[in-house]
mmCIF file of the N, C-alpha and C atoms, coordinates in Angstrom:
data_MODEL
# 
_entry.id   MODEL 
# 
loop_
_atom_site.group_PDB 
_atom_site.id 
_atom_site.type_symbol 
_atom_site.label_atom_id 
_atom_site.label_alt_id 
_atom_site.label_comp_id 
_atom_site.label_asym_id 
_atom_site.label_entity_id 
_atom_site.label_seq_id 
_atom_site.pdbx_PDB_ins_code 
_atom_site.Cartn_x 
_atom_site.Cartn_y 
_atom_site.Cartn_z 
_atom_site.occupancy 
_atom_site.B_iso_or_equiv 
_atom_site.pdbx_formal_charge 
_atom_site.auth_seq_id 
_atom_site.auth_comp_id 
_atom_site.auth_asym_id 
_atom_site.auth_atom_id 
_atom_site.pdbx_PDB_model_num 
ATOM 1   N N  . MET A 1 1  ? 105.570 96.766  78.052 1.00 0.00 ? 1  MET A N  1 
ATOM 2   C CA . MET A 1 1  ? 106.819 96.515  78.448 1.00 0.00 ? 1  MET A CA 1 
ATOM 3   C C  . MET A 1 1  ? 107.939 97.661  78.223 1.00 0.00 ? 1  MET A C  1 
ATOM 4   N N  . GLN A 1 2  ? 107.489 98.593  77.305 1.00 0.00 ? 2  GLN A N  1 
ATOM 5   C CA . GLN A 1 2  ? 108.181 99.939  76.941 1.00 0.00 ? 2  GLN A CA 1 
ATOM 6   C C  . GLN A 1 2  ? 108.439 100.638 78.186 1.00 0.00 ? 2  GLN A C  1 
ATOM 7   N N  . LYS A 1 3  ? 107.311 100.940 79.009 1.00 0.00 ? 3  LYS A N  1 
ATOM 8   C CA . LYS A 1 3  ? 107.429 101.512 80.284 1.00 0.00 ? 3  LYS A CA 1 
ATOM 9   C C  . LYS A 1 3  ? 108.382 101.033 81.231 1.00 0.00 ? 3  LYS A C  1 
ATOM 10  N N  . ILE A 1 4  ? 108.391 99.611  81.469 1.00 0.00 ? 4  ILE A N  1 
ATOM 11  C CA . ILE A 1 4  ? 109.480 99.089  82.174 1.00 0.00 ? 4  ILE A CA 1 
ATOM 12  C C  . ILE A 1 4  ? 110.857 99.395  81.765 1.00 0.00 ? 4  ILE A C  1 
ATOM 13  N N  . MET A 1 5  ? 111.138 99.063  80.612 1.00 0.00 ? 5  MET A N  1 
ATOM 14  C CA . MET A 1 5  ? 112.309 99.396  79.952 1.00 0.00 ? 5  MET A CA 1 
ATOM 15  C C  . MET A 1 5  ? 112.850 100.842 80.182 1.00 0.00 ? 5  MET A C  1 
ATOM 16  N N  . GLU A 1 6  ? 111.818 101.633 80.071 1.00 0.00 ? 6  GLU A N  1 
ATOM 17  C CA . GLU A 1 6  ? 112.427 103.267 80.137 1.00 0.00 ? 6  GLU A CA 1 
ATOM 18  C C  . GLU A 1 6  ? 112.575 103.625 81.562 1.00 0.00 ? 6  GLU A C  1 
ATOM 19  N N  . ALA A 1 7  ? 111.885 102.914 82.455 1.00 0.00 ? 7  ALA A N  1 
ATOM 20  C CA . ALA A 1 7  ? 112.139 103.035 83.939 1.00 0.00 ? 7  ALA A CA 1 
ATOM 21  C C  . ALA A 1 7  ? 113.562 102.587 84.378 1.00 0.00 ? 7  ALA A C  1 
ATOM 22  N N  . LEU A 1 8  ? 113.783 101.404 83.770 1.00 0.00 ? 8  LEU A N  1 
ATOM 23  C CA . LEU A 1 8  ? 115.124 100.808 83.905 1.00 0.00 ? 8  LEU A CA 1 
ATOM 24  C C  . LEU A 1 8  ? 116.216 101.788 83.509 1.00 0.00 ? 8  LEU A C  1 
ATOM 25  N N  . HIS A 1 9  ? 116.134 102.110 82.354 1.00 0.00 ? 9  HIS A N  1 
ATOM 26  C CA . HIS A 1 9  ? 117.095 103.031 81.633 1.00 0.00 ? 9  HIS A CA 1 
ATOM 27  C C  . HIS A 1 9  ? 117.365 104.339 82.383 1.00 0.00 ? 9  HIS A C  1 
ATOM 28  N N  . ASN A 1 10 ? 116.304 104.911 82.880 1.00 0.00 ? 10 ASN A N  1 
ATOM 29  C CA . ASN A 1 10 ? 116.241 105.970 83.676 1.00 0.00 ? 10 ASN A CA 1 
ATOM 30  C C  . ASN A 1 10 ? 117.014 105.981 85.108 1.00 0.00 ? 10 ASN A C  1 
ATOM 31  N N  . ALA A 1 11 ? 116.659 104.770 85.586 1.00 0.00 ? 11 ALA A N  1 
ATOM 32  C CA . ALA A 1 11 ? 117.317 104.443 86.952 1.00 0.00 ? 11 ALA A CA 1 
ATOM 33  C C  . ALA A 1 11 ? 118.751 103.830 86.799 1.00 0.00 ? 11 ALA A C  1 
ATOM 34  N N  . ASP A 1 12 ? 119.392 103.562 85.789 1.00 0.00 ? 12 ASP A N  1 
ATOM 35  C CA . ASP A 1 12 ? 120.592 103.151 85.549 1.00 0.00 ? 12 ASP A CA 1 
ATOM 36  C C  . ASP A 1 12 ? 121.627 104.298 85.685 1.00 0.00 ? 12 ASP A C  1 
ATOM 37  N N  . ARG A 1 13 ? 121.969 104.740 86.909 1.00 0.00 ? 13 ARG A N  1 
ATOM 38  C CA . ARG A 1 13 ? 122.674 105.885 87.153 1.00 0.00 ? 13 ARG A CA 1 
ATOM 39  C C  . ARG A 1 13 ? 124.115 105.837 86.569 1.00 0.00 ? 13 ARG A C  1 
ATOM 40  N N  . ASP A 1 14 ? 124.830 104.770 86.654 1.00 0.00 ? 14 ASP A N  1 
ATOM 41  C CA . ASP A 1 14 ? 126.142 104.634 86.162 1.00 0.00 ? 14 ASP A CA 1 
ATOM 42  C C  . ASP A 1 14 ? 126.245 104.234 84.705 1.00 0.00 ? 14 ASP A C  1 
ATOM 43  N N  . ARG A 1 15 ? 125.020 103.888 84.273 1.00 0.00 ? 15 ARG A N  1 
ATOM 44  C CA . ARG A 1 15 ? 124.849 103.714 82.752 1.00 0.00 ? 15 ARG A CA 1 
ATOM 45  C C  . ARG A 1 15 ? 125.737 102.423 82.446 1.00 0.00 ? 15 ARG A C  1 
ATOM 46  N N  . ASN A 1 16 ? 125.953 101.531 83.170 1.00 0.00 ? 16 ASN A N  1 
ATOM 47  C CA . ASN A 1 16 ? 126.527 100.340 82.873 1.00 0.00 ? 16 ASN A CA 1 
ATOM 48  C C  . ASN A 1 16 ? 125.720 99.211  82.212 1.00 0.00 ? 16 ASN A C  1 
ATOM 49  N N  . GLY A 1 17 ? 124.425 99.377  82.078 1.00 0.00 ? 17 GLY A N  1 
ATOM 50  C CA . GLY A 1 17 ? 123.482 98.465  81.693 1.00 0.00 ? 17 GLY A CA 1 
ATOM 51  C C  . GLY A 1 17 ? 123.249 97.431  82.558 1.00 0.00 ? 17 GLY A C  1 
ATOM 52  N N  . SER A 1 18 ? 123.551 97.517  83.790 1.00 0.00 ? 18 SER A N  1 
ATOM 53  C CA . SER A 1 18 ? 123.229 96.472  84.793 1.00 0.00 ? 18 SER A CA 1 
ATOM 54  C C  . SER A 1 18 ? 122.545 97.224  85.993 1.00 0.00 ? 18 SER A C  1 
ATOM 55  N N  . TYR A 1 19 ? 121.789 96.459  86.718 1.00 0.00 ? 19 TYR A N  1 
ATOM 56  C CA . TYR A 1 19 ? 121.010 97.238  87.871 1.00 0.00 ? 19 TYR A CA 1 
ATOM 57  C C  . TYR A 1 19 ? 121.421 96.582  89.101 1.00 0.00 ? 19 TYR A C  1 
ATOM 58  N N  . ASN A 1 20 ? 121.709 97.582  90.145 1.00 0.00 ? 20 ASN A N  1 
ATOM 59  C CA . ASN A 1 20 ? 121.821 97.064  91.629 1.00 0.00 ? 20 ASN A CA 1 
ATOM 60  C C  . ASN A 1 20 ? 120.485 97.231  92.322 1.00 0.00 ? 20 ASN A C  1 
ATOM 61  N N  . LYS A 1 21 ? 120.397 96.945  93.415 1.00 0.00 ? 21 LYS A N  1 
ATOM 62  C CA . LYS A 1 21 ? 119.199 97.015  94.211 1.00 0.00 ? 21 LYS A CA 1 
ATOM 63  C C  . LYS A 1 21 ? 118.790 98.617  94.383 1.00 0.00 ? 21 LYS A C  1 
ATOM 64  N N  . ASP A 1 22 ? 119.514 99.534  94.480 1.00 0.00 ? 22 ASP A N  1 
ATOM 65  C CA . ASP A 1 22 ? 119.054 100.943 94.587 1.00 0.00 ? 22 ASP A CA 1 
ATOM 66  C C  . ASP A 1 22 ? 118.487 101.282 93.406 1.00 0.00 ? 22 ASP A C  1 
ATOM 67  N N  . GLU A 1 23 ? 119.338 100.969 92.206 1.00 0.00 ? 23 GLU A N  1 
ATOM 68  C CA . GLU A 1 23 ? 118.679 101.294 91.053 1.00 0.00 ? 23 GLU A CA 1 
ATOM 69  C C  . GLU A 1 23 ? 117.332 100.801 90.816 1.00 0.00 ? 23 GLU A C  1 
ATOM 70  N N  . LEU A 1 24 ? 117.180 99.503  90.931 1.00 0.00 ? 24 LEU A N  1 
ATOM 71  C CA . LEU A 1 24 ? 115.906 98.933  90.733 1.00 0.00 ? 24 LEU A CA 1 
ATOM 72  C C  . LEU A 1 24 ? 114.912 99.437  91.504 1.00 0.00 ? 24 LEU A C  1 
ATOM 73  N N  . LYS A 1 25 ? 115.200 99.908  92.959 1.00 0.00 ? 25 LYS A N  1 
ATOM 74  C CA . LYS A 1 25 ? 114.094 100.394 93.816 1.00 0.00 ? 25 LYS A CA 1 
ATOM 75  C C  . LYS A 1 25 ? 113.659 101.748 93.106 1.00 0.00 ? 25 LYS A C  1 
ATOM 76  N N  . GLN A 1 26 ? 114.610 102.540 92.460 1.00 0.00 ? 26 GLN A N  1 
ATOM 77  C CA . GLN A 1 26 ? 114.090 103.814 91.856 1.00 0.00 ? 26 GLN A CA 1 
ATOM 78  C C  . GLN A 1 26 ? 113.177 103.455 90.535 1.00 0.00 ? 26 GLN A C  1 
ATOM 79  N N  . ALA A 1 27 ? 113.647 102.538 89.846 1.00 0.00 ? 27 ALA A N  1 
ATOM 80  C CA . ALA A 1 27 ? 112.843 102.238 88.649 1.00 0.00 ? 27 ALA A CA 1 
ATOM 81  C C  . ALA A 1 27 ? 111.517 101.711 89.121 1.00 0.00 ? 27 ALA A C  1 
ATOM 82  N N  . LEU A 1 28 ? 111.438 100.851 90.050 1.00 0.00 ? 28 LEU A N  1 
ATOM 83  C CA . LEU A 1 28 ? 110.113 100.431 90.796 1.00 0.00 ? 28 LEU A CA 1 
ATOM 84  C C  . LEU A 1 28 ? 109.250 101.687 91.354 1.00 0.00 ? 28 LEU A C  1 
ATOM 85  N N  . ARG A 1 29 ? 110.017 102.641 91.979 1.00 0.00 ? 29 ARG A N  1 
ATOM 86  C CA . ARG A 1 29 ? 109.131 103.839 92.326 1.00 0.00 ? 29 ARG A CA 1 
ATOM 87  C C  . ARG A 1 29 ? 108.520 104.527 91.225 1.00 0.00 ? 29 ARG A C  1 
ATOM 88  N N  . ASP A 1 30 ? 109.272 104.710 90.228 1.00 0.00 ? 30 ASP A N  1 
ATOM 89  C CA . ASP A 1 30 ? 108.893 105.351 88.971 1.00 0.00 ? 30 ASP A CA 1 
ATOM 90  C C  . ASP A 1 30 ? 107.662 104.758 88.249 1.00 0.00 ? 30 ASP A C  1 
ATOM 91  N N  . LEU A 1 31 ? 107.794 103.381 88.439 1.00 0.00 ? 31 LEU A N  1 
ATOM 92  C CA . LEU A 1 31 ? 106.713 102.582 88.011 1.00 0.00 ? 31 LEU A CA 1 
ATOM 93  C C  . LEU A 1 31 ? 105.447 102.526 88.854 1.00 0.00 ? 31 LEU A C  1 
ATOM 94  N N  . GLY A 1 32 ? 105.540 103.228 89.916 1.00 0.00 ? 32 GLY A N  1 
ATOM 95  C CA . GLY A 1 32 ? 104.374 103.216 90.764 1.00 0.00 ? 32 GLY A CA 1 
ATOM 96  C C  . GLY A 1 32 ? 104.254 102.210 92.052 1.00 0.00 ? 32 GLY A C  1 
ATOM 97  N N  . ALA A 1 33 ? 105.221 101.531 92.129 1.00 0.00 ? 33 ALA A N  1 
ATOM 98  C CA . ALA A 1 33 ? 105.294 100.415 93.149 1.00 0.00 ? 33 ALA A CA 1 
ATOM 99  C C  . ALA A 1 33 ? 104.852 100.977 94.595 1.00 0.00 ? 33 ALA A C  1 
ATOM 100 N N  . TYR A 1 34 ? 103.915 100.145 95.422 1.00 0.00 ? 34 TYR A N  1 
ATOM 101 C CA . TYR A 1 34 ? 103.543 100.574 96.644 1.00 0.00 ? 34 TYR A CA 1 
ATOM 102 C C  . TYR A 1 34 ? 104.747 100.221 97.546 1.00 0.00 ? 34 TYR A C  1 
ATOM 103 N N  . PHE A 1 35 ? 105.571 99.169  97.582 1.00 0.00 ? 35 PHE A N  1 
ATOM 104 C CA . PHE A 1 35 ? 106.625 98.696  98.393 1.00 0.00 ? 35 PHE A CA 1 
ATOM 105 C C  . PHE A 1 35 ? 107.828 98.251  97.470 1.00 0.00 ? 35 PHE A C  1 
ATOM 106 N N  . PRO A 1 36 ? 108.444 99.358  96.937 1.00 0.00 ? 36 PRO A N  1 
ATOM 107 C CA . PRO A 1 36 ? 109.570 99.233  96.047 1.00 0.00 ? 36 PRO A CA 1 
ATOM 108 C C  . PRO A 1 36 ? 110.570 98.482  96.779 1.00 0.00 ? 36 PRO A C  1 
ATOM 109 N N  . ASN A 1 37 ? 111.071 98.614  98.026 1.00 0.00 ? 37 ASN A N  1 
ATOM 110 C CA . ASN A 1 37 ? 112.025 97.714  98.602 1.00 0.00 ? 37 ASN A CA 1 
ATOM 111 C C  . ASN A 1 37 ? 111.726 96.403  98.655 1.00 0.00 ? 37 ASN A C  1 
ATOM 112 N N  . TRP A 1 38 ? 110.456 95.947  98.995 1.00 0.00 ? 38 TRP A N  1 
ATOM 113 C CA . TRP A 1 38 ? 109.994 94.483  98.991 1.00 0.00 ? 38 TRP A CA 1 
ATOM 114 C C  . TRP A 1 38 ? 110.105 94.029  97.527 1.00 0.00 ? 38 TRP A C  1 
ATOM 115 N N  . ARG A 1 39 ? 109.619 94.703  96.588 1.00 0.00 ? 39 ARG A N  1 
ATOM 116 C CA . ARG A 1 39 ? 109.335 94.455  95.318 1.00 0.00 ? 39 ARG A CA 1 
ATOM 117 C C  . ARG A 1 39 ? 110.808 94.098  94.708 1.00 0.00 ? 39 ARG A C  1 
ATOM 118 N N  . ALA A 1 40 ? 111.699 95.041  95.016 1.00 0.00 ? 40 ALA A N  1 
ATOM 119 C CA . ALA A 1 40 ? 113.213 94.945  94.517 1.00 0.00 ? 40 ALA A CA 1 
ATOM 120 C C  . ALA A 1 40 ? 113.682 93.470  95.090 1.00 0.00 ? 40 ALA A C  1 
ATOM 121 N N  . TYR A 1 41 ? 113.517 93.484  96.339 1.00 0.00 ? 41 TYR A N  1 
ATOM 122 C CA . TYR A 1 41 ? 113.930 92.162  97.076 1.00 0.00 ? 41 TYR A CA 1 
ATOM 123 C C  . TYR A 1 41 ? 113.603 90.805  96.324 1.00 0.00 ? 41 TYR A C  1 
ATOM 124 N N  . ARG A 1 42 ? 112.048 90.890  95.943 1.00 0.00 ? 42 ARG A N  1 
ATOM 125 C CA . ARG A 1 42 ? 111.635 89.777  95.247 1.00 0.00 ? 42 ARG A CA 1 
ATOM 126 C C  . ARG A 1 42 ? 112.035 89.657  93.785 1.00 0.00 ? 42 ARG A C  1 
ATOM 127 N N  . ALA A 1 43 ? 112.202 90.768  93.120 1.00 0.00 ? 43 ALA A N  1 
ATOM 128 C CA . ALA A 1 43 ? 112.902 90.772  91.749 1.00 0.00 ? 43 ALA A CA 1 
ATOM 129 C C  . ALA A 1 43 ? 114.221 90.186  91.642 1.00 0.00 ? 43 ALA A C  1 
ATOM 130 N N  . PHE A 1 44 ? 115.064 90.549  92.680 1.00 0.00 ? 44 PHE A N  1 
ATOM 131 C CA . PHE A 1 44 ? 116.422 90.129  92.781 1.00 0.00 ? 44 PHE A CA 1 
ATOM 132 C C  . PHE A 1 44 ? 116.325 88.558  92.878 1.00 0.00 ? 44 PHE A C  1 
ATOM 133 N N  . GLY A 1 45 ? 115.569 88.196  93.775 1.00 0.00 ? 45 GLY A N  1 
ATOM 134 C CA . GLY A 1 45 ? 115.290 86.671  93.961 1.00 0.00 ? 45 GLY A CA 1 
ATOM 135 C C  . GLY A 1 45 ? 114.988 85.724  92.670 1.00 0.00 ? 45 GLY A C  1 
ATOM 136 N N  . LYS A 1 46 ? 114.073 86.430  91.776 1.00 0.00 ? 46 LYS A N  1 
ATOM 137 C CA . LYS A 1 46 ? 113.727 85.708  90.663 1.00 0.00 ? 46 LYS A CA 1 
ATOM 138 C C  . LYS A 1 46 ? 114.807 86.148  89.433 1.00 0.00 ? 46 LYS A C  1 
ATOM 139 N N  . ALA A 1 47 ? 115.388 87.059  89.555 1.00 0.00 ? 47 ALA A N  1 
ATOM 140 C CA . ALA A 1 47 ? 116.295 87.588  88.203 1.00 0.00 ? 47 ALA A CA 1 
ATOM 141 C C  . ALA A 1 47 ? 117.816 87.398  88.273 1.00 0.00 ? 47 ALA A C  1 
ATOM 142 N N  . ASP A 1 48 ? 118.300 87.498  89.690 1.00 0.00 ? 48 ASP A N  1 
ATOM 143 C CA . ASP A 1 48 ? 119.549 87.444  89.749 1.00 0.00 ? 48 ASP A CA 1 
ATOM 144 C C  . ASP A 1 48 ? 120.105 86.033  89.931 1.00 0.00 ? 48 ASP A C  1 
ATOM 145 N N  . ALA A 1 49 ? 120.375 85.489  88.687 1.00 0.00 ? 49 ALA A N  1 
ATOM 146 C CA . ALA A 1 49 ? 120.631 83.881  88.639 1.00 0.00 ? 49 ALA A CA 1 
ATOM 147 C C  . ALA A 1 49 ? 122.241 83.663  89.256 1.00 0.00 ? 49 ALA A C  1 
ATOM 148 N N  . ASN A 1 50 ? 122.951 84.407  89.187 1.00 0.00 ? 50 ASN A N  1 
ATOM 149 C CA . ASN A 1 50 ? 124.445 84.155  89.682 1.00 0.00 ? 50 ASN A CA 1 
ATOM 150 C C  . ASN A 1 50 ? 124.743 84.917  90.946 1.00 0.00 ? 50 ASN A C  1 
ATOM 151 N N  . ASN A 1 51 ? 123.567 85.539  91.508 1.00 0.00 ? 51 ASN A N  1 
ATOM 152 C CA . ASN A 1 51 ? 123.922 86.018  92.963 1.00 0.00 ? 51 ASN A CA 1 
ATOM 153 C C  . ASN A 1 51 ? 124.892 86.982  93.051 1.00 0.00 ? 51 ASN A C  1 
ATOM 154 N N  . ASP A 1 52 ? 125.098 87.852  91.957 1.00 0.00 ? 52 ASP A N  1 
ATOM 155 C CA . ASP A 1 52 ? 126.322 88.749  92.223 1.00 0.00 ? 52 ASP A CA 1 
ATOM 156 C C  . ASP A 1 52 ? 125.804 90.051  92.580 1.00 0.00 ? 52 ASP A C  1 
ATOM 157 N N  . GLY A 1 53 ? 124.689 90.314  92.930 1.00 0.00 ? 53 GLY A N  1 
ATOM 158 C CA . GLY A 1 53 ? 124.029 91.654  93.368 1.00 0.00 ? 53 GLY A CA 1 
ATOM 159 C C  . GLY A 1 53 ? 123.749 92.685  92.215 1.00 0.00 ? 53 GLY A C  1 
ATOM 160 N N  . GLN A 1 54 ? 123.800 92.166  90.877 1.00 0.00 ? 54 GLN A N  1 
ATOM 161 C CA . GLN A 1 54 ? 123.612 92.808  89.813 1.00 0.00 ? 54 GLN A CA 1 
ATOM 162 C C  . GLN A 1 54 ? 122.585 92.054  88.890 1.00 0.00 ? 54 GLN A C  1 
ATOM 163 N N  . ILE A 1 55 ? 121.773 92.688  88.242 1.00 0.00 ? 55 ILE A N  1 
ATOM 164 C CA . ILE A 1 55 ? 120.808 92.134  87.415 1.00 0.00 ? 55 ILE A CA 1 
ATOM 165 C C  . ILE A 1 55 ? 121.503 92.776  86.088 1.00 0.00 ? 55 ILE A C  1 
ATOM 166 N N  . SER A 1 56 ? 122.148 91.811  85.200 1.00 0.00 ? 56 SER A N  1 
ATOM 167 C CA . SER A 1 56 ? 122.804 92.191  83.977 1.00 0.00 ? 56 SER A CA 1 
ATOM 168 C C  . SER A 1 56 ? 122.503 91.101  82.775 1.00 0.00 ? 56 SER A C  1 
ATOM 169 N N  . GLY A 1 57 ? 122.929 91.280  81.623 1.00 0.00 ? 57 GLY A N  1 
ATOM 170 C CA . GLY A 1 57 ? 122.810 90.321  80.605 1.00 0.00 ? 57 GLY A CA 1 
ATOM 171 C C  . GLY A 1 57 ? 121.507 89.756  80.298 1.00 0.00 ? 57 GLY A C  1 
ATOM 172 N N  . GLU A 1 58 ? 121.316 88.376  80.412 1.00 0.00 ? 58 GLU A N  1 
ATOM 173 C CA . GLU A 1 58 ? 120.143 87.689  80.033 1.00 0.00 ? 58 GLU A CA 1 
ATOM 174 C C  . GLU A 1 58 ? 119.211 87.868  81.272 1.00 0.00 ? 58 GLU A C  1 
ATOM 175 N N  . GLU A 1 59 ? 119.767 88.313  82.314 1.00 0.00 ? 59 GLU A N  1 
ATOM 176 C CA . GLU A 1 59 ? 119.011 88.428  83.638 1.00 0.00 ? 59 GLU A CA 1 
ATOM 177 C C  . GLU A 1 59 ? 117.914 89.529  83.543 1.00 0.00 ? 59 GLU A C  1 
ATOM 178 N N  . ILE A 1 60 ? 118.437 90.454  82.814 1.00 0.00 ? 60 ILE A N  1 
ATOM 179 C CA . ILE A 1 60 ? 117.286 91.626  82.516 1.00 0.00 ? 60 ILE A CA 1 
ATOM 180 C C  . ILE A 1 60 ? 116.190 91.263  82.024 1.00 0.00 ? 60 ILE A C  1 
ATOM 181 N N  . ASP A 1 61 ? 116.240 90.294  80.778 1.00 0.00 ? 61 ASP A N  1 
ATOM 182 C CA . ASP A 1 61 ? 115.099 89.658  80.243 1.00 0.00 ? 61 ASP A CA 1 
ATOM 183 C C  . ASP A 1 61 ? 114.003 89.078  81.314 1.00 0.00 ? 61 ASP A C  1 
ATOM 184 N N  . THR A 1 62 ? 114.627 88.341  82.295 1.00 0.00 ? 62 THR A N  1 
ATOM 185 C CA . THR A 1 62 ? 113.932 87.582  83.241 1.00 0.00 ? 62 THR A CA 1 
ATOM 186 C C  . THR A 1 62 ? 113.289 88.764  84.175 1.00 0.00 ? 62 THR A C  1 
ATOM 187 N N  . LEU A 1 63 ? 114.072 89.860  84.577 1.00 0.00 ? 63 LEU A N  1 
ATOM 188 C CA . LEU A 1 63 ? 113.421 91.071  85.319 1.00 0.00 ? 63 LEU A CA 1 
ATOM 189 C C  . LEU A 1 63 ? 112.357 91.640  84.724 1.00 0.00 ? 63 LEU A C  1 
ATOM 190 N N  . ILE A 1 64 ? 112.559 91.766  83.433 1.00 0.00 ? 64 ILE A N  1 
ATOM 191 C CA . ILE A 1 64 ? 111.339 92.545  82.646 1.00 0.00 ? 64 ILE A CA 1 
ATOM 192 C C  . ILE A 1 64 ? 110.097 91.653  82.519 1.00 0.00 ? 64 ILE A C  1 
ATOM 193 N N  . GLU A 1 65 ? 110.280 90.272  82.610 1.00 0.00 ? 65 GLU A N  1 
ATOM 194 C CA . GLU A 1 65 ? 109.179 89.297  82.469 1.00 0.00 ? 65 GLU A CA 1 
ATOM 195 C C  . GLU A 1 65 ? 108.480 89.414  83.686 1.00 0.00 ? 65 GLU A C  1 
ATOM 196 N N  . TYR A 1 66 ? 109.247 89.326  84.683 1.00 0.00 ? 66 TYR A N  1 
ATOM 197 C CA . TYR A 1 66 ? 108.881 89.217  86.034 1.00 0.00 ? 66 TYR A CA 1 
ATOM 198 C C  . TYR A 1 66 ? 107.988 90.531  86.505 1.00 0.00 ? 66 TYR A C  1 
ATOM 199 N N  . LEU A 1 67 ? 108.601 91.644  86.022 1.00 0.00 ? 67 LEU A N  1 
ATOM 200 C CA . LEU A 1 67 ? 107.882 92.990  86.445 1.00 0.00 ? 67 LEU A CA 1 
ATOM 201 C C  . LEU A 1 67 ? 106.429 93.022  85.661 1.00 0.00 ? 67 LEU A C  1 
ATOM 202 N N  . HIS A 1 68 ? 106.590 92.595  84.371 1.00 0.00 ? 68 HIS A N  1 
ATOM 203 C CA . HIS A 1 68 ? 105.471 92.534  83.537 1.00 0.00 ? 68 HIS A CA 1 
ATOM 204 C C  . HIS A 1 68 ? 104.441 91.933  84.200 1.00 0.00 ? 68 HIS A C  1 
ATOM 205 N N  . SER A 1 69 ? 104.796 90.496  84.582 1.00 0.00 ? 69 SER A N  1 
ATOM 206 C CA . SER A 1 69 ? 103.840 89.785  85.163 1.00 0.00 ? 69 SER A CA 1 
ATOM 207 C C  . SER A 1 69 ? 103.112 90.061  86.417 1.00 0.00 ? 69 SER A C  1 
ATOM 208 N N  . CYS A 1 70 ? 103.766 90.961  87.215 1.00 0.00 ? 70 CYS A N  1 
ATOM 209 C CA . CYS A 1 70 ? 103.438 91.774  88.324 1.00 0.00 ? 70 CYS A CA 1 
ATOM 210 C C  . CYS A 1 70 ? 102.419 92.978  88.166 1.00 0.00 ? 70 CYS A C  1 
ATOM 211 N N  . GLY A 1 71 ? 102.262 93.192  86.864 1.00 0.00 ? 71 GLY A N  1 
ATOM 212 C CA . GLY A 1 71 ? 101.432 94.212  86.410 1.00 0.00 ? 71 GLY A CA 1 
ATOM 213 C C  . GLY A 1 71 ? 101.949 95.634  86.124 1.00 0.00 ? 71 GLY A C  1 
ATOM 214 N N  . PHE A 1 72 ? 103.295 95.583  86.116 1.00 0.00 ? 72 PHE A N  1 
ATOM 215 C CA . PHE A 1 72 ? 103.870 96.999  85.828 1.00 0.00 ? 72 PHE A CA 1 
ATOM 216 C C  . PHE A 1 72 ? 104.119 97.085  84.430 1.00 0.00 ? 72 PHE A C  1 
ATOM 217 N N  . GLY A 1 73 ? 104.014 98.272  84.024 1.00 0.00 ? 73 GLY A N  1 
ATOM 218 C CA . GLY A 1 73 ? 104.257 98.562  82.481 1.00 0.00 ? 73 GLY A CA 1 
ATOM 219 C C  . GLY A 1 73 ? 102.906 98.474  81.641 1.00 0.00 ? 73 GLY A C  1 
ATOM 220 N N  . LYS A 1 74 ? 101.754 98.319  82.144 1.00 0.00 ? 74 LYS A N  1 
ATOM 221 C CA . LYS A 1 74 ? 100.625 98.009  81.355 1.00 0.00 ? 74 LYS A CA 1 
ATOM 222 C C  . LYS A 1 74 ? 99.926  99.328  81.292 1.00 0.00 ? 74 LYS A C  1 
# 
């Protein structure tokens, strides 16, 4: 999970602690995703509970769990 958190931290361009789709796509590329656009779309469907176009707060925990369940960060 440390690798996932590192990739997310590095992709957070504006350093606001939340992630938009472009930032998440970059993190997924850094994690070696074959289809980062598709994977980001799926991740937003799982983690963006309030549908505001940002993954923030408790949604980040859901995102990390989802990415880990997909095999990232191992």
